[in-house]
C-alpha positions as CSV (number, residue, x, y, z in Angstrom):
1,M,31.0,-23.8,59.4
2,T,28.1,-21.9,60.5
3,L,24.6,-21.7,59.0
4,S,22.9,-18.8,59.0
5,A,19.0,-18.9,59.6
6,N,18.4,-16.4,56.8
7,P,20.7,-16.5,54.2
8,S,21.8,-13.7,52.2
9,P,19.7,-14.0,48.5
10,P,21.8,-14.6,45.3
11,A,23.3,-11.3,44.5
12,R,22.2,-9.6,41.5
13,P,23.8,-7.7,39.0
14,E,24.4,-3.8,40.2
15,S,21.5,-1.6,38.0
16,S,24.7,0.1,36.5
17,D,25.4,-4.1,34.7
18,A,22.3,-3.3,32.8
19,R,22.4,0.0,32.0
20,R,26.2,-0.8,30.3
21,A,24.9,-3.4,28.4
22,L,22.2,-2.2,27.0
23,A,24.5,0.6,26.7
24,E,26.5,-1.2,24.6
25,L,23.4,-2.9,21.9
26,A,21.8,0.6,21.7
27,G,25.4,1.5,19.2
28,P,25.8,-1.3,17.0
29,L,21.6,-1.4,16.9
30,L,21.3,1.8,15.7
31,L,23.9,1.2,13.2
32,L,22.2,-1.3,11.5
33,T,18.9,0.7,11.6
34,A,20.5,3.6,10.3
35,A,22.2,1.0,7.2
36,A,18.8,-0.3,6.8
37,I,17.7,2.6,5.7
38,I,20.0,4.1,3.5
39,S,20.3,1.1,1.7
40,A,16.2,1.1,1.2
41,W,16.7,4.3,0.5
42,A,19.8,3.8,-1.8
43,V,17.6,0.9,-3.9
44,N,14.5,3.1,-4.6
45,E,16.8,6.2,-6.0
46,L,19.0,3.1,-7.7
47,T,16.3,1.8,-10.2
48,G,14.3,4.1,-10.5
49,R,11.5,1.9,-9.3
50,P,10.6,2.6,-5.4
51,L,8.6,0.4,-3.1
52,S,4.9,0.7,-3.5
53,W,3.3,1.3,-0.2
54,S,-0.8,1.8,0.4
55,W,-2.1,2.8,-3.0
56,R,-2.2,-0.2,-4.6
57,P,-4.7,-2.0,-2.9
58,A,-6.9,1.0,-4.0
59,A,-6.7,0.4,-7.7
60,A,-6.2,-3.3,-7.8
61,E,-8.8,-3.4,-10.6
62,A,-8.3,-0.6,-12.1
63,A,-5.6,-1.8,-14.8
64,V,-1.8,0.3,-13.8
65,F,1.0,0.3,-15.9
66,E,3.9,2.7,-15.8
67,D,5.0,3.0,-19.3
68,F,5.7,6.2,-21.4
69,D,4.9,5.5,-24.8
70,E,2.3,2.9,-23.6
71,L,0.3,6.2,-21.8
72,Q,1.3,8.5,-25.4
73,T,-0.4,5.7,-27.4
74,L,-4.3,5.1,-25.0
75,L,-3.7,9.7,-25.2
76,A,-4.1,9.2,-29.4
77,R,-6.8,7.5,-28.7
78,P,-10.2,9.9,-29.6
79,S,-11.7,8.2,-26.6
80,T,-9.5,8.1,-24.1
81,I,-9.9,10.5,-20.9
82,L,-6.5,12.0,-18.7
83,L,-7.7,13.2,-15.0
84,D,-4.9,14.5,-12.3
85,A,-6.9,13.2,-9.2
86,R,-4.5,16.0,-7.4
87,A,-5.6,18.8,-5.9
88,A,-7.0,21.5,-8.1
89,A,-4.1,23.9,-7.0
90,L,-1.8,21.6,-8.3
91,F,-3.5,20.9,-11.6
92,R,-3.1,24.5,-12.5
93,L,0.3,25.0,-11.8
94,G,0.9,21.5,-14.4
95,R,-0.6,19.0,-15.3
96,L,-0.6,16.6,-18.1
97,P,-1.3,17.5,-21.8
98,G,-4.3,17.1,-22.8
99,A,-5.6,16.5,-19.1
100,K,-8.7,16.9,-16.9
101,S,-8.0,17.8,-12.5
102,L,-11.1,15.4,-11.1
103,P,-9.9,16.1,-7.7
104,A,-9.7,12.2,-5.8
105,A,-11.0,13.8,-2.8
106,E,-13.9,15.3,-4.1
107,A,-14.8,12.2,-6.0
108,A,-18.1,10.9,-3.6
109,Q,-19.2,14.5,-4.9
110,K,-18.4,14.7,-8.7
111,V,-17.3,11.0,-10.0
112,G,-21.7,10.4,-11.1
113,P,-21.8,13.1,-12.7
114,F,-18.8,13.1,-14.9
115,L,-19.2,9.5,-16.2
116,A,-22.8,10.5,-16.2
117,A,-21.7,13.0,-19.5
118,T,-19.1,10.1,-19.6
119,A,-19.1,7.7,-23.4
120,P,-19.5,3.9,-21.6
121,E,-16.7,3.2,-23.5
122,A,-14.1,5.3,-22.8
123,L,-11.0,4.3,-21.1
124,I,-10.3,6.6,-18.0
125,V,-6.9,6.8,-17.7
126,T,-5.6,8.7,-13.9
127,Y,-2.5,10.5,-12.4
128,C,-1.5,11.4,-9.4
129,A,1.9,13.4,-7.9
130,E,4.3,10.2,-8.6
131,S,4.2,6.8,-7.6
132,L,3.3,6.0,-3.8
133,C,0.5,9.1,-4.2
134,P,-2.7,7.1,-3.5
135,L,-4.6,9.4,-5.0
136,A,-4.8,8.1,-9.1
137,G,-5.7,4.3,-7.0
138,Q,-8.2,5.7,-4.9
139,L,-10.0,8.0,-8.1
140,A,-9.8,4.6,-9.9
141,Q,-11.5,2.6,-7.6
142,A,-14.2,5.3,-7.0
143,L,-14.7,5.4,-10.5
144,R,-14.9,1.8,-10.8
145,K,-17.5,1.7,-8.3
146,A,-19.8,3.9,-9.9
147,G,-19.6,1.2,-12.8
148,H,-17.3,2.2,-15.1
149,A,-15.2,-0.6,-17.0
150,D,-11.8,0.6,-18.5
151,V,-9.7,2.3,-15.8
152,R,-6.0,2.7,-15.7
153,V,-3.8,4.0,-13.4
154,F,-0.5,5.6,-14.8
155,S,1.7,5.1,-12.2
156,P,4.6,7.1,-12.1
157,G,2.2,10.1,-12.1
158,F,3.0,13.8,-12.9
159,D,7.0,14.5,-11.3
160,A,8.5,11.4,-13.3
161,W,6.7,12.6,-16.3
162,L,8.3,16.2,-16.2
163,D,11.2,14.5,-14.8
164,A,11.9,12.6,-17.7
165,G,11.6,16.1,-19.8
166,R,8.1,15.6,-21.4
167,P,5.7,18.4,-22.1
168,I,3.6,19.6,-18.8
169,E,0.6,22.5,-19.8
170,A,-0.1,25.5,-17.1
171,D,-2.7,27.7,-16.0
């Protein structure tokens, strides 16, 4: 038995072994990720009620509703004002009947003059393109911060209204 003065270090796995192990894991991880994305998409499409993202915190102080018939009931009141929060160009292409344009991007400049010409007891309903669009919530928040008490957000938005075969107006 011979003893060496410089014992050799323990054997390390070859870098090709590490690459091979990563390659073996990459396939199942990619497949799992794809399955999760497809499942989430399918749930959103099949339920008709997609997951909500960023707009709800902006609309936290405003009541949010999704029912088309409730919107029509609210619009039957003479004191209800319907505001389209999308860009003016989209408003001109198509909007819910009776809506006025107040783009959320212009809220800082236009909310004050708008509210000065609006009765304090008026119900204001905002809407946007679709349920994940943050603009209706942002506009509702700006209206509430400016002092208007009764602001609501119609969350399905223009696209769902149109998809349901409801009437629209356009220029």
